[in-house]
C-alpha positions, 0 to 999 in steps of 0.5 A: 165819048161824052162832049159836055158843052157849057154855056157859062151865063145866066143872061143874054142869048148870043153865047146860048145860040152859038153854043146850040148851034156847036152841040147839033154840030156834034150831034149831026157829024158824030152821032155815036158821040154821048153830047150834053148841053148845060146852059147855066141859065137853067140852073141854080148853083150854089156859090163855091164854098171850098167843099169838095164838088161831091159835097153840094146837091141839086143842080150844083152837084149834077153840073159838077159831076157832069164835067166831071165825067166829061171826056171834052167840053166846049166852053161858051162863054159871052165877054161882059165888062172885059172878063168871063162872067163869074157864074163861069167863075164859080164853076171853075171854082166848084172843081178841083185843081186837076179836074180837067186833067185828061179832059179836051177843053175848047172855047167858043166866045161871043163878045160885043166887040173885038176889043175882048178878043184876047180875053180867052187868050189871058183869063179862060186859058190859063184858068183851063191850063192850071187846071190840068185841060188839054186845051184846043189852041185856036177858038171861036170868036163871035162878034155881035154882028155876027148874029141876026134875030137870034141866029148866027148869020157868018158863014166863016163863024159857022166854018170855025165852029164845024171846025172847032168841034172837029179839032176837039173830037180829034184830040180827044181821040187822039188823048184818049189812044195815046192814055189806053196805049202807055197804060197798055204798056205798063200793064204786061 
């Protein structure tokens, strides 16, 4: 199984802090899973211009291909101006409409205010649904007060991240088993 963590912003540190903890939770509990963290702050990504994702080169092609090859994706995003960052939206725009078919996608959201709790419901889930993702319905919402000096200090948040990791892996294994059984049924 391949899981990709996608830290969807090029500024700030809270989302990256949360994603670092998430990736460590995956590797600690599931050491046999191949895990990759993509932090968009570390890459130079081109703007989507409508080309097939395979026609891009460099960092853009690497990120698109890595996401396309994943079995599951854990998206970490901050909320800026009551919306997901343009850098994350650009990644979605680079990929084909059905790029998340047969992939489990879970979400982790950081925000400065509890007012932004429903942004994932209203903006991120519709995009992921359109892209055919199997969405982990519960997501982790982390407020600014849950961090101190680039550490998550709220034990409930840490528990919810661990649960998100478990849900992501269990759903990926379940959907994979179902697909394999259906394929075997038709391969007689």
